[in-house]
N, C-alpha and C positions, 0 to 999 in steps of 0.2 A: 322259384322260391329263393329269396335272398337272405343269406346268413352272414352279413358282413358287418364287422365292427372295427373301426380304426382306433388303434392305440397310439397316441401321440406322445409316447414317452419311452425312455430307455434308462433304466436304473441299474447301476453297477451291482452285481451280485456280491455276496460276502467274500472277502479275501481273494486277492488276485483274480479279479473278474475277467472272464473271457467274453462276456456278453457284448456283441457288437451289432446285432440285427434286431430291429423292432418288428414285431409280428402282429398279425390281426387274426381274430378268431371269428369264424362263421357262427354267430350265436345271437339270437334275437333277445337281448336283454337291454334295459336302459343303461346308459353310461352312468357309473358312479363317480363322484368326485374323488380324486386321488390324493391321498395323504401319504407321502413317502415315509418309509421307516426313518426314524431320527438319525440312524447311523449311516444312511445311504446318501450318496451325492446324486443330484438330479440333473440330467441333461435332456433338453427337449428337442425332439426331432418330429418330423411329420413324414413317415414312410409307410403309407397304407399298403397292405399286402392282402390279396384275396385268395383264400383257399377254396378251390372248386370242389366241394365235398360231394354234392349230390347230383347224380345224373339219373333222375327218376324215369326218364323216358327211354333210357338205353335198354335195348333188348339183349338178353343174355341167353346163352345156350348152356343149360345146366348139365354138369357132368353126371353121368349115370351113377346110381348108388350100387355098390358091389359088395358082396360078402366073400371073405377069403377063409374057407374052412381049414386051410392048411396051417394057419398060424394061430387061430383061436376058435373057440367053439360056439360063440354067440351069434345071434342074428344081426341084421343090419341096424337094429335099434338097441343093441346091447349097451349097457351102462358101464363097461370096463370093469366088471366085477368078476372075480374068480377066473382070471384069464391065464392060459398056459402059453409059454413061449416054446414052441417046438423047434427042433433042429431044422435048419434050412441052409445047409452048407453049400448046396449047388446054386443057391440064389433063385430057385424056381418061383418062390413066393413073390419076390420083388419084381421079377420079369413079368409074371402074370398080372400083378398089381399095376405096373406101368402100362402094360398093353391095354388093360381094361379102363383105367382111370384117366389116361392122358390123351385119349383120342379126341375129346371135345372139351374145350375150356371156355370160360365166360369171356366176353369182350372186355369187361372190367371187373376188378376185384373190389368189393366193398371194404374189406380189411385184409391187409397182409401183415403178419407178425414175423418179426426177425428176432429169433431167440435161441436159447439152449434147448436141444432135443434130448430129453432124459427119460428113461424108463423108471417109473416109481415102483418101489416095493414097500407097501404100507401095511402096518399091523399094530395091534393093541398090545402094550406092555405095561408093566407096573414100575413104580419108582425103584424097586430093588433091582430090576433088570438093568436100568440105566446106571445105578451105582456100581453094580458088579462089573460093568464095562468101562467105568470111569467117564461116563458121558454127562455133561451138564444139561439139565432139562431145559427145553425151550430155546435151544441154540441151533445154529446151522454151522456145520463144519465140513470143510473140504478134506477128503480122505484119499489115501492111495489104495492101490490094488490089494495090498496085504491087510490093511485096516478094514476094507470092505468085506473081505473074506472072513475075517474074524467075527464081525458082527452077524453076517449071514449064517455062519456056523452056529453062533449062539442062538439064532432064531430057528434053528432046525427043530422041527416038531411043532412050531407055533403056526397059527393061521395068519397068512398074509396074502395080499392081493397084488397083482402086477397090472400096471396101466401105463399107457403112453402119457407120461407125466411132464412135469415142468410147469412153472407158474404161468408162463404165457400160453401154453397149450390148453391149460385149464380154462383160461379166459376165452380162448378162441373156440373151444368145443361148446362152452356154455352159450356163446354168441351165436354159433351156427345152429344150435338146437332151439334157441329162442326165435331165431329168424328163419327156421327151416321150412316154415309154411307161410302162405300168403295171408298173414294176420297183421293188419296195420300197414301192409305194404308188400312188395314182391319179396320172394325168398332172397336171403342174403348170400353172397358169394364170399367165402372166407378161405384164406390160404395161410401157409406158414413156410418160412425158409429157415434152415438151420444146418446142423451137421450131425449125421448119423453114420455109423460104420456099416460095412457090408456083412456084419455078423447077424445071427438070429435075432438079437435084440433090436437091431436097426430095422430089420424087415418087419418085426412085430410092431415097432413104433409107427412106421409109415402106414402100415395096413390099418391099425387102429384109428389113426387120425382120419384116413380116407373114409372109413366106415362111419365116422362121426360127422361126415360132410365137411371136413377141413382138409383141403388138398395140400399135401406136403410136397413142395416143388423141388427141393434139392436132391440131387443124385447122391447115393451112398458113397462114402469114401472107401476106396479099395483097400482091403486089409485093415480097415480102421475098427476101433472098438467103441461101441455106443456107451455114452455115459449113463449113470444110474443115480437115483436118489433113494436112500432108505429113510422112510418116514415112520417114526416111532411115536405113537400117541398114547398118553397115559390117561387114566380114568378121569382126571380133571380137565380133559380136552386140550391139554398142552401138547405141542408137537416138537420133537427133536429130529433134525434132519442131518443126514450124512451124505454128502455129494461126492461122487466119483466122476470126474469129467471125461475119462476115457482118452483114447489116443486120437479121436476124431473131433477135437475140441476147437478147431480153427474154422471160422466162417469166412469164406472168400467172397469178394465182390467181383462178379463176372457179368458177361453180357446178358445172360439169362435173368439174373437178379435185377439188373438195371432196366431191362425191358418190362419186367413184371411191375416194378415200382412205378414206371411211367403210366401204367394202366390201373393204378390203385388209388382209392379215395382216402383211406386212412392207413398210415404205416405205424405200427406199434413196435417199439424197440424195447426189448427186455433188458433191465439193468444188469442181470447176471452176466450178460455178454461182455461187460467191461472187464470181467475176470479172465477172459480168454486171451491167449497170446496174440498180439498184433491186431486184435479185432476192432480196436478203436478206429482204425483206418477204414474198415468196412462200414462201421456205423456212420462215420462222417460222410463217406461217399453216398451211402444210402439215403441219409437225411438230406444231403444237398440235392440229390436227384429228386426226392419227393418234394422238397421245397420249390425246386425249379419248375416242377410240373403242377404246382398248385394243390398238392395233397397235404392233408393235415398230419402232423407228426405227434405221436403220443409216446411218452417214455415212462416205464415203470421203475420205481426206485429200487425195488427188489429186496435189499438187505442193508442194514446199517454198516456192517463191517466192509461190505463191498463199496459203499459210498465213501467211507473213510479212507480206503486204500486208493480209490480212483476219483477223488473229489474234483480235481481240476478237469478230468475228462468228462465227468458228469455235467459240470457247468458249461463246458465247451459246447456240448450238444443241447442242453436245456436252454442256455442263454441265446443260442443262435437259431435253433430250429423248432423247439417244442411248442406245440399249441395246447397240449394237455400233459400234466404230470400226475401219475398215480403213486401214492405213498401211504404208509401207515404213520401213526403219530411219531414214533421213534425215528423213522426214516426222514420224515419232514423236518424234525429238529436237527438231524444230522446234516441235511442239506443247507440249513440256515446257520449252522454252528451255534445252535441254541443249547442251553443246559436242559437237564430233565425237569427243571422247575418251570420252564416256559410251557404254557398251555398249547394243546394242538390247534386251537383257534388262532393263537398268535402266530404260530408257524405257518398256518394256512394263509393268513392275511399277508404275511411277509413274502411268501413265495408267489402269491398272486400279483405282486408288483412286477415280477419278471416273466410270468407265464400266464397266458390268457385264462386258462382254467386249471385249477388245482383240486384234486380229489384226495382227501386225507381221511382215512378210517381210524377209529379209536376203539376198536373192539366192541364190547357190550355197551359202551357209553354212547355209541352212535358214530357219526361222521360229519365232515365239513366239506363244502364245496366253496372254493375261493375264486372270486372274480374281482379284479380291479381294486384290490386292497380291502375287500370285504369278505367275511366268512359266513356262509349260510349253514346253519346247523341242521343236520338231518337226524331225527330220532331213530333209534334202532327199531327194527321190525321184531316184534315179540317172537321168541322161540326158546326151546329148551336145548342148549348146546350139547351135541354129542361129539363132534370132531371139528375143531376150528380151522383145520388145515384146508386151505382153498377159499376161505371166506373173502379175503381181499381180491383174489382172482375173480371170484363170482361178482363182487361189487363192480370191478372194472368192466366186466362184460355188460352189466346193466347200464353203465354210463355210455358205453359205445353203442349199445342197442338203442338207447334213447336218442343219441345223435342221429343215427341212421334212420330212425323212424320219425325224425323231425320234432322231437319234444323241445319246446322253447322255454319251459318253466323250470328254473333251477331246482326249486323245491320238489317238483314232481319228478324230475330226473333223479335226484338223490333218493327219494322214497322208493322209486322203482328199483334202483340198484340195491337198496337195503333189503328189499323183499327177496331179490335173487340171492343175496348173501345168506339171509336167514334160512332159506330153503336148503342150501348146501350145508350150513352149520348143523342143522338138526338131523343129519344123516352121517353114516360112516363112509368116508371117502371124499375125494376132492372134486368130483365131477357132478355137474348139474344133470340129473337124470332126464331122459327123454320125455316121459309122461309129465314130470314136474315142469319142464320147460314149456310144453304145450299148454298146460293149465295156467302158467304164469303169463304166457303170451296172450291167451284168451282173456285173462283178467285185466291185462294192460290195455286191451284193444280200445275200450271206451275212453280211457285217459289219453291214449295216443291220438285218437280222433279229435277230442275236445281241446287238447293242449296246443294243437297247431295254431289256434287263434289267440293263444295267450302269450303275452310278452311282458307282463308286469310282475314285479316282485314286491310284495308288500314289505314295508319297513319292519314289521314284526317278524318277518322271516330272516332278517339279518342279525347274526349274532353280535352282541355288544361286548363280548368278552375281550 
């Protein structure tokens, strides 16, 4: 199966561009004529690069599914609900987990995520609760240990859930559950690398991911403290997030990570990592290794304020290595230095001059997929929203699942991703549940089989905005 498209251009990204490498995307769509943004300068190069994404004939030895009753009480198919974090001071839970889960590993990973490992504490609150604590609704704020304690104390008596969270892990768990069975192809091998402490929260995080068929490959940091995110959702489905990065917030590039990347088809880099001290060096080395081995690199924009603080670092990675960028409309505008008056379609088109495929979500209005200066509009999948937290993460998992299952129709890819997002939005919590994932995968099976022979995109599918 050939998914090679040569991009014969390199356009400087907005303001002090670091973009020096032309990329190719393994994607069977017809080439669109390229009209560069008026404010961009055009330099023509011919540097075809092939991403060797798919190794369908590779045999893999699937790691055994294990349950760890010491850290939480659910079965192996639990959906991360109502979980308890028990004390594990002697590290027995981690030792048992490593002994049982690391004995057999696949020959290749379909997806490896590099991101922040955070334990989510999520609960429903009202507007008065936020006002009482002086929190601005709908924002994400980095807090210290004392601020986190103050909020958790205020939540005392409220009902909330603990889960192995973080934006990237939400996407990886959804992907692993969608691809957990031989529906539309062999089961997918999904892994994550990051940083957790040797505390009970770190043990909880690693165990929960492994039980969701996502192998967490990084060893815990001795005497480190695992980060947390408090997610407060109001009745209007808006979420306010308070992130505590912990003392184990540095992700190192070592021989183990390099070896894993060399055996990975898609490397996904979480934008929140740009916030961590000195982590840009790890990101750069990881992306360079992935690029050298022919792997596809995907980057999540993660957060507007994160983009604004680390704008040049983002463009250094996006411009030189990214084959896919995931963003919401505000993040896409921030990457373009566009004002809020610019439409998401405009931002999508602009970014797609620099990145082979751009995925931009716009909440209940739908989403866009950008390719070669064009924006394909994807209508939203109908649902009654309960909790919007995790919608973008679920959408990204749908895009990745489409790639790995060989979908070559952009419209079909976006529609599939929108259905995954809608499934998560209509429930409380950020995770795609196991039974929902199976139902979705089965419903996608016919489309996956039929889309493999489709490579056309009708002109009516291209947004003219």
